[in-house]
Every structure is written in structure tokens, then in C-alpha cells.
C-alpha positions as CSV (number, residue, x, y, z in Angstrom):
1,M,211.8,-12.7,42.2
2,R,212.6,-13.5,45.9
3,L,209.9,-11.9,48.5
4,V,211.7,-10.7,51.8
5,G,210.4,-8.7,54.9
6,V,207.3,-8.8,57.0
7,G,203.8,-8.0,56.7
8,A,202.3,-4.6,57.6
9,A,200.1,-5.1,60.8
10,V,196.6,-2.4,61.0
11,I,197.5,0.8,62.7
12,R,194.7,3.4,63.6
13,R,195.7,6.7,64.8
14,R,193.5,9.7,64.9
15,T,194.6,13.4,64.3
16,F,192.6,16.5,64.0
17,V,193.9,19.2,61.5
18,G,192.3,22.7,60.3
19,A,191.9,26.2,61.0
20,A,188.7,25.9,62.2
21,G,190.4,24.0,64.9
22,A,189.9,20.7,67.3
23,S,187.2,22.7,69.3
24,L,184.7,22.2,67.2
25,L,184.4,18.2,67.0
26,A,182.6,18.4,70.1
27,A,180.3,20.6,68.8
28,P,176.6,19.1,67.6
29,A,175.9,19.2,63.8
30,L,174.3,22.1,62.1
31,G,171.5,20.2,60.2
32,Q,171.6,19.6,56.4
33,G,172.9,22.6,55.3
34,A,175.4,23.2,52.1
35,F,178.3,20.9,52.1
36,P,180.3,20.8,54.4
37,N,178.9,21.9,57.7
38,K,180.8,19.5,59.9
39,P,184.2,18.1,60.2
40,L,185.5,15.7,57.4
41,K,187.7,12.4,57.6
42,M,190.3,11.5,55.6
43,V,191.8,7.7,55.8
44,V,195.3,7.3,55.0
45,P,195.5,3.5,54.9
46,Y,199.3,3.3,55.6
47,P,200.9,3.7,59.2
48,P,202.1,7.2,60.6
49,G,205.0,8.5,59.2
50,G,205.4,7.5,55.8
51,G,205.6,9.5,52.9
52,T,201.8,9.0,51.8
53,D,201.0,9.8,55.4
54,G,203.0,12.7,55.4
55,L,201.5,14.4,52.1
56,G,198.2,13.4,53.5
57,R,198.7,15.5,56.5
58,I,199.9,18.5,54.8
59,T,197.0,18.0,52.0
60,G,194.7,17.6,55.0
61,Q,195.5,20.7,56.2
62,F,195.2,22.7,53.3
63,L,191.8,21.1,52.3
64,S,190.2,22.0,55.6
65,E,191.4,25.9,55.1
66,K,189.7,25.8,51.8
67,L,186.4,24.0,52.9
68,G,186.6,25.9,56.2
69,Q,186.0,22.9,58.6
70,P,188.3,20.5,60.3
71,I,189.6,17.2,58.8
72,I,190.5,14.2,60.9
73,I,193.3,12.2,59.8
74,Q,192.8,8.4,60.3
75,N,195.7,5.8,59.8
76,I,194.1,2.6,59.0
77,G,197.2,0.4,57.6
78,G,197.1,-3.0,56.0
79,A,197.0,-5.4,52.9
80,S,198.9,-2.9,50.6
81,S,196.4,-0.3,51.6
82,T,193.4,-2.6,50.8
83,V,192.4,-2.3,54.7
84,G,191.8,1.5,54.7
85,S,190.6,1.9,51.4
86,E,187.8,-0.7,52.0
87,T,187.0,1.3,55.0
88,V,186.3,4.3,52.4
89,R,184.5,2.5,50.2
90,R,181.9,1.1,52.7
91,A,181.5,4.7,54.0
92,D,178.5,6.8,53.2
93,P,178.7,8.7,50.2
94,D,178.2,12.5,51.4
95,G,181.6,13.9,50.9
96,Y,182.9,13.6,54.9
97,T,184.6,10.4,54.6
98,L,187.8,10.8,51.7
99,L,190.7,8.3,50.9
100,F,194.4,10.0,50.6
101,N,196.0,7.1,48.5
102,A,199.3,6.5,46.7
103,S,199.3,5.5,42.7
104,L,200.2,1.4,44.1
105,F,196.3,2.0,45.0
106,V,195.0,1.9,41.2
107,L,196.4,-1.9,40.8
108,G,194.3,-3.2,43.0
109,K,193.7,-7.3,42.2
110,T,196.8,-7.0,40.1
111,V,198.7,-6.7,43.2
112,V,196.5,-7.9,46.0
113,P,194.3,-11.0,44.7
114,T,192.1,-10.4,47.8
115,C,191.5,-6.7,47.1
116,P,187.8,-6.4,47.6
117,Y,187.0,-3.5,45.7
118,D,188.0,-2.2,42.0
119,P,189.7,1.2,42.5
120,V,188.5,2.5,39.5
121,T,184.8,1.8,39.7
122,D,184.4,1.6,43.6
123,F,185.4,4.9,44.2
124,R,185.1,8.8,42.7
125,A,188.6,10.4,41.8
126,I,188.5,13.9,43.4
127,A,191.8,15.2,42.6
128,Q,195.6,14.2,42.1
129,A,197.5,16.0,44.8
130,G,201.0,15.9,43.8
131,E,203.6,13.7,42.7
132,A,207.1,12.2,43.7
133,P,209.7,11.6,41.1
134,L,212.3,8.6,41.4
135,V,215.9,8.3,41.8
136,L,218.2,5.3,40.9
137,L,220.8,4.0,43.6
138,V,223.4,1.8,43.3
139,N,225.6,0.4,45.8
140,N,229.0,2.5,46.1
141,N,230.9,-0.9,45.4
142,V,229.6,-1.4,42.2
143,P,231.9,-0.4,39.3
144,G,231.4,2.9,37.5
145,T,231.6,6.5,38.5
146,D,228.0,7.7,36.0
147,Y,225.5,5.9,34.3
148,K,227.2,5.2,31.4
149,S,230.2,3.3,33.1
150,T,228.1,1.8,35.8
151,M,225.7,0.1,33.7
152,E,228.5,-0.9,31.2
153,A,230.2,-2.7,34.1
154,I,226.8,-4.4,35.2
155,A,226.4,-5.6,31.5
156,K,229.3,-7.8,31.8
157,E,228.5,-9.6,34.9
158,P,224.7,-8.9,35.1
159,K,224.0,-12.3,37.5
160,K,226.3,-10.7,39.9
161,Y,223.7,-7.6,40.2
162,F,220.2,-7.3,42.1
163,F,217.8,-4.8,42.1
164,A,215.8,-4.4,44.8
165,L,211.9,-3.6,44.6
166,S,209.9,-1.7,47.7
167,S,207.0,-3.6,47.1
168,G,204.6,-4.9,44.5
169,G,203.4,-3.0,42.3
170,S,204.4,0.3,43.5
171,A,206.3,3.1,41.6
172,G,209.4,1.9,41.9
173,H,208.8,-1.6,40.7
174,I,206.7,-0.5,38.0
175,A,209.9,1.9,36.7
176,T,211.7,-0.9,37.3
177,L,210.4,-3.3,35.0
178,A,210.4,-0.6,32.4
179,F,214.1,0.6,33.1
180,L,215.1,-3.5,32.6
181,K,213.0,-3.4,29.4
182,K,214.1,-0.3,28.1
183,T,217.8,-1.4,28.5
184,G,217.5,-5.1,28.1
185,L,219.3,-6.1,31.1
186,P,218.6,-9.2,32.6
187,L,218.8,-8.5,36.4
188,D,217.3,-10.2,38.5
189,T,214.7,-8.5,41.3
190,I,214.3,-8.9,44.8
191,L,210.8,-7.9,46.3
192,Y,210.5,-6.2,49.8
193,K,207.9,-4.9,52.1
194,G,209.0,-1.5,52.2
195,T,211.8,1.0,51.7
196,A,213.3,0.7,55.2
197,P,214.4,-3.3,54.5
198,A,215.5,-2.2,51.2
199,N,217.5,0.6,51.7
200,A,219.1,-1.6,54.0
201,D,219.9,-4.3,52.1
202,L,221.4,-1.9,49.1
203,L,223.8,-0.1,52.0
204,A,224.8,-3.8,52.8
205,G,225.5,-4.8,49.2
206,N,222.9,-7.8,49.4
207,V,221.3,-5.8,46.2
208,Q,223.2,-3.8,44.2
209,L,220.5,-1.2,42.6
210,F,217.2,0.4,44.0
211,M,214.6,2.7,42.0
212,D,212.1,4.7,44.7
213,P,210.7,7.8,45.1
214,W,213.6,10.4,45.6
215,T,211.7,11.5,48.5
216,A,213.0,8.6,50.3
217,L,216.3,7.9,48.8
218,L,217.8,11.5,48.2
219,P,219.1,11.3,51.6
220,L,221.2,8.0,51.0
221,A,222.8,9.6,47.6
222,T,223.4,13.3,49.4
223,S,225.4,11.9,52.1
224,G,227.1,9.9,50.1
225,R,226.2,6.6,50.9
226,A,224.8,5.6,48.1
227,R,225.3,6.9,44.3
228,G,222.6,8.1,42.4
229,L,222.5,7.8,38.7
230,F,219.8,9.5,37.9
231,V,216.0,10.7,38.6
232,T,212.7,10.7,36.3
233,S,211.8,14.2,36.2
234,K,212.2,16.1,33.4
235,E,214.4,18.7,35.5
236,R,216.9,18.0,37.6
237,T,216.0,18.4,41.3
238,K,217.3,20.8,43.7
239,L,217.3,18.9,46.6
240,A,220.1,17.2,44.6
241,P,221.5,19.2,41.9
242,N,224.4,17.2,40.8
243,I,222.2,14.1,39.8
244,P,221.3,13.9,36.0
245,T,217.7,13.4,34.8
246,S,216.6,10.4,32.8
247,D,216.4,12.3,29.8
248,E,220.3,13.4,30.3
249,V,221.6,9.9,30.5
250,G,220.0,8.7,27.1
251,L,216.5,7.3,28.3
252,K,214.2,9.5,26.5
253,D,210.6,10.1,28.0
254,F,211.2,8.0,31.0
255,N,209.2,10.3,33.6
256,I,207.9,7.6,35.8
257,S,206.5,9.3,39.6
258,S,204.8,8.2,42.5
259,W,201.6,9.8,42.7
260,Y,199.2,10.8,45.1
261,G,195.8,11.8,45.1
262,V,192.0,12.2,47.1
263,W,189.0,9.8,46.6
264,A,185.7,9.5,47.8
265,P,182.8,6.4,47.6
266,K,181.8,5.8,44.2
267,D,177.8,7.0,44.9
268,T,178.8,10.4,46.2
269,P,177.2,13.1,44.5
270,D,178.3,15.1,41.8
271,A,178.0,18.7,43.5
272,I,180.0,17.4,46.4
273,V,182.3,15.9,44.2
274,D,182.9,19.2,42.3
275,K,183.2,21.3,45.9
276,L,186.0,19.4,47.4
277,A,187.9,19.4,43.8
278,S,187.1,22.9,43.6
279,A,189.0,23.0,46.8
280,M,191.5,21.1,45.7
281,A,192.2,23.0,43.3
282,E,192.7,26.3,45.2
283,V,195.2,23.8,47.8
284,S,197.0,23.2,44.3
285,K,198.2,26.7,44.0
286,D,198.2,28.1,47.6
287,P,202.1,29.2,47.6
288,A,202.5,27.8,51.4
289,F,201.1,24.4,50.2
290,I,204.0,24.4,47.1
291,E,206.2,25.6,49.4
292,K,205.5,22.6,52.0
293,T,205.7,20.1,49.1
294,T,208.4,21.1,47.3
295,S,210.6,21.1,50.2
296,L,209.8,17.6,50.3
297,G,210.5,16.4,47.0
298,I,207.2,16.2,46.1
299,V,205.9,17.9,42.6
300,P,202.3,19.6,43.5
301,T,199.6,19.0,40.4
302,A,196.0,19.8,39.7
303,R,194.3,17.0,37.8
304,G,190.6,17.5,38.7
305,P,188.4,14.2,38.7
306,K,187.7,14.5,34.6
307,D,191.5,14.8,34.0
308,F,192.4,12.3,37.2
309,A,190.0,9.3,35.8
310,A,191.3,9.4,32.5
311,F,194.8,9.3,33.8
312,I,194.2,6.5,36.0
313,K,192.4,4.7,33.7
314,T,195.5,4.9,31.3
315,E,197.7,4.6,34.6
316,V,195.8,0.7,35.0
317,E,196.4,-0.1,31.5
318,V,199.9,0.2,30.9
319,N,201.4,-0.7,34.5
320,T,199.0,-3.7,34.5
321,A,200.3,-4.5,30.9
322,L,203.6,-4.3,32.2
323,L,203.2,-6.5,35.5
324,K,201.6,-9.6,33.4
325,E,204.8,-9.3,30.7
326,S,207.3,-9.8,33.7
327,D,204.9,-12.5,35.0
328,F,204.6,-10.7,38.0
329,K,202.9,-12.9,40.3
330,P,201.5,-11.1,43.8
331,E,201.9,-13.0,47.1
């Protein structure tokens, strides 16, 4: 495995969202009334502009409406999201500081040896907000016209082809390892630090295959700049209906997705967790939220605290084992 790309810098930006309006931010606290009685802060541990940031802002907007308080979106990027996540871990467990993060977060020290927290025990899972299925792209110069003929061509000369990985421990990384294990293809992988440089090398032909959330990759397939072989959703996406599902190409139960959720510091009281989770459940059912997220390729989900925590436990166990089996060494 080779590592290319540049490290992420810490970037901070605050944005105010919410039906109550930014003018309330300057108002004095209303005392110790029922939660919430003042603006909340939601930390997105990535720079502005990415997929996690976009969904975080949408979620913050609708959650604000359900809670009746503004939500301040704060971007704190760096070190594979650990800088911003650590900020939330250290925050007062009063429900006013939340974390919005992607599935990479829960792998913790498996991906980042210097990770200062355990994502399972140092945070309280509030709710899963959505998931983004993946798409497998190949460079247009790779022989073949569909999944079967392309894989046959690659299998004949596997040393000629390389698989891009957007980041260590990401959903795309996990899916790529699972795909190589399932197909038995002995392809080398190249680890990047971000989707953008991986996309650039895919288009340039420096790598030939790349699997990552379709929110970032479908534009390449729909524009014809790369070839989409399958999507990992159970049904075809309306955003690219000509690309078959993994099941349709013969990869049964290959439905790995990148997913996103909301967390709070570990000692947040049950009553506050329940209030936040109830509001998130309302968000997931809101027709406007569903319309906005699905237009971006995000599938809304409605896992509450118990289901979300159980889901995370399984994700950590399965994906950590897969990374260890592949001899993944974080750098």
C-alpha cells in the first residue's frame, strides 16, 4: 500500500442555522428551564464544503426547527476528524454541544493510532442521520463494457491495475477490501488523503479503479469521464439509473455504505439524549428533509440511540477485523 496526498489542516468556521434566527444568539440565557432553552452547537470535524459538512448543515437546519433553537455549525477539521471529535468529548455533557460525523469516526485508534478517545465508550450515540451507498468506477481505458467483461480483463493482468482508496478506514476502503476478498482479485491499493486526489488520478489513469460514496463519484460516471460498474444500494439510484446494483452483477449482499450520525459527550443525561433522539426521529420523517437529502444521493435513516449503538458495535467489530486481515497499517 502506498500513501500519497497531503495532510488536512485544522479549519474553523461557524455558521448559524435554525428557524429561531441568528438574532437569538445574542440574547441572554433563559435560565435552567426545559432543554433546550438556548442555542446548540454542532461540530463537524471536517473543513467546510465536503459531503459530511453538507449533510451536517442540512441536519442541523431541520434539527433546529424541531428543537425550536438555533444550531451553530462549527467546522473543526484535522487528523482524520479526531481534532473536532475530541472537542466534543471534552465539552460539557449538557446536550448543547453535539458531534456530526461519518462512519470513519467509529474506527478510532484502528485508523489513527494517536486518537485520544474511544468512539464507542467516550460518546453517546444519538441517532443515525443517513447513509450514502457506494459506486465502483473504472478508468475508461480499462477493457470491458460492463462489470463481467471488465473483471475478466482485469483478472488476466491484475498487476496492471490499481485500486484507489480515499482515506484509511473510510467506507470506500472497507468496501474495497471486502470486494477484493469476495472476488479474489490480487490488486494493489493506493491510499490517498481525500476523494479529490483519488479522483484526479483515476481520470489520469494512474489508478484504474475507485470505490467511494456515490455522492462524490456519480458525476464522473454520469458525465462519461469514468465508467460506473455497480452501486452498493439494494435498488438502482435515480441519479444514475443505468448503473446496476451489486446484487445485479452477482455480488450478493454487498450493500456497504458510508453513513452519518449525531453523538453527544458520554455523560449526557438520558432525558436529554431522548429529547435529541426524538427530534432526530422527526427530522428523518420530514418530507422536506427526505427530498433534500435524496436529491444529494443520501438515504435518510432513523436509527435511535439503542439501535444506533448496536449498529456501531457491529460495524466496529466487522470492519476492524477486515482491516487487520488486510494487514492495514495506519500512517
